[in-house]
C-alpha positions in Angstrom: -24.4 -0.7 -4.0 -23.4 2.7 -2.6 -20.0 3.6 -1.2 -21.5 4.0 2.3 -23.2 0.6 2.1 -20.0 -1.1 1.1 -18.1 0.7 3.8 -20.7 -0.5 6.4 -20.4 -4.1 5.1 -16.6 -4.0 5.5 -16.9 -2.6 9.0 -19.5 -5.2 10.0 -17.4 -8.0 8.7 -14.7 -7.3 11.2 -16.4 -5.5 14.1 -16.7 -8.7 16.1 -12.9 -9.1 16.2 -10.7 -8.0 19.0 -8.7 -5.1 17.6 -10.6 -4.8 14.3 -9.1 -1.4 13.2 -6.2 -2.6 11.0 -8.2 -5.4 9.3 -10.9 -2.9 8.5 -8.5 -0.3 7.2 -6.8 -3.0 5.1 -10.1 -3.9 3.5 -11.0 -0.3 2.9 -7.7 0.4 1.3 -7.9 -2.7 -0.9 -11.5 -2.0 -1.9 -11.3 1.8 -2.6 -7.6 2.5 -2.9 -7.7 5.0 -0.1 -9.2 5.8 3.3 -10.9 9.2 3.0 -12.5 11.4 5.8 -15.9 9.8 5.3 -14.5 6.4 5.9 -12.5 7.6 9.0 -15.7 9.1 10.4 -17.8 6.0 9.8 -15.0 3.8 11.3 -14.7 6.1 14.4 -18.4 5.9 15.1 -18.6 2.1 14.6 -15.6 1.4 16.8 -16.3 4.1 19.4 -12.9 5.8 18.7 -12.1 9.5 17.9 -11.5 10.6 14.3 -8.1 11.7 15.6 -7.3 8.1 16.6 -8.3 6.8 13.2 -6.4 9.5 11.4 -3.3 8.8 13.6 -3.3 5.2 12.4 -4.0 6.0 8.8 -1.2 8.6 8.7 1.3 6.4 10.5 1.2 3.4 8.2 2.5 4.0 4.7 0.2 1.4 3.2 -2.8 3.7 3.8 -3.5 6.6 1.4 -5.9 9.4 2.1 -6.5 10.3 -1.5 -6.9 8.2 -4.7 -3.5 7.5 -6.3 -3.1 9.1 -9.7 -0.6 6.5 -10.8 0.0 2.8 -10.1 2.2 2.3 -7.0 5.3 0.1 -7.1 6.6 -0.7 -3.6 10.2 -1.5 -3.9 12.0 -3.1 -1.0 14.8 -1.0 0.5 15.8 -3.1 3.4 19.4 -4.2 4.0 19.2 -7.5 2.2 17.8 -5.9 -0.9 20.2 -3.0 -0.6 23.0 -5.6 -0.7 21.5 -7.0 -3.9 21.4 -3.6 -5.5 18.0 -2.1 -4.8 19.4 1.4 -4.3 21.1 1.4 -7.7 18.0 -0.1 -9.2 15.9 2.8 -7.9 18.4 5.3 -9.2 18.5 3.8 -12.6 14.7 3.3 -13.0 13.5 6.6 -11.5 13.6 8.6 -14.8 11.8 5.9 -16.8 9.1 5.6 -14.1 8.1 9.3 -14.1 4.5 9.6 -15.3 4.0 5.9 -15.4 4.0 4.9 -11.8 4.9 6.1 -8.3 7.8 4.3 -6.7 7.7 3.9 -2.9 10.6 2.5 -1.0 9.3 0.2 1.7 11.1 -1.6 4.5 11.3 -5.4 3.9 8.8 -7.4 2.0 10.0 -10.6 3.6 11.6 -12.0 0.5 15.2 -11.4 1.4 16.7 -14.3 -0.4 15.2 -13.3 -3.8 15.8 -9.5 -3.7 15.6 -6.9 -4.9 11.8 -7.3 -4.9 8.7 -5.3 -5.2 4.9 -5.3 -5.0 2.7 -3.7 -7.6 -1.0 -4.2 -8.2 -1.1 -7.0 -5.7 1.6 -9.0 -7.4 5.0 -9.8 -6.0 8.1 -9.5 -8.2 11.5 -10.9 -7.2 15.1 -10.9 -8.4 14.5 -7.6 -10.1 17.0 -5.9 -12.3 16.6 -2.9 -14.6 15.1 -4.8 -17.6 12.7 -6.8 -15.3 11.6 -3.7 -13.5 11.2 -1.7 -16.7 9.0 -4.5 -18.1 7.0 -4.6 -14.9 6.3 -0.9 -15.1 5.3 -1.2 -18.8 2.8 -3.9 -17.9 1.1 -1.9 -15.1 
């Protein structure tokens, strides 16, 4: 199956919805790891939107990437509850170890406030992170 065929399938699977843009972008990001210019153009045509409107949404949300990622991405919660549980110190301590192994992105609230600091990587959720746990998680990516 070609890239354009798969893209057309994803668009068709949500086109009937009211407000299908975000669900389609979520599926494109999950399937390909990024939303490139070809996907934006196909989506604009299918939903009768301008490429600028699609680009505006893709560039606004941090979950969407316009190029393939070179490294696995670890999304570490930086919201207040996780900060209170040490996420800032955790990021500072792990940054050097993570270089070349993964990209650490600070995101606002993963919704797991009672078990922070927490992160998402490779579709898996990790909670109650400390330096040894986060180091092992990065090694396992």
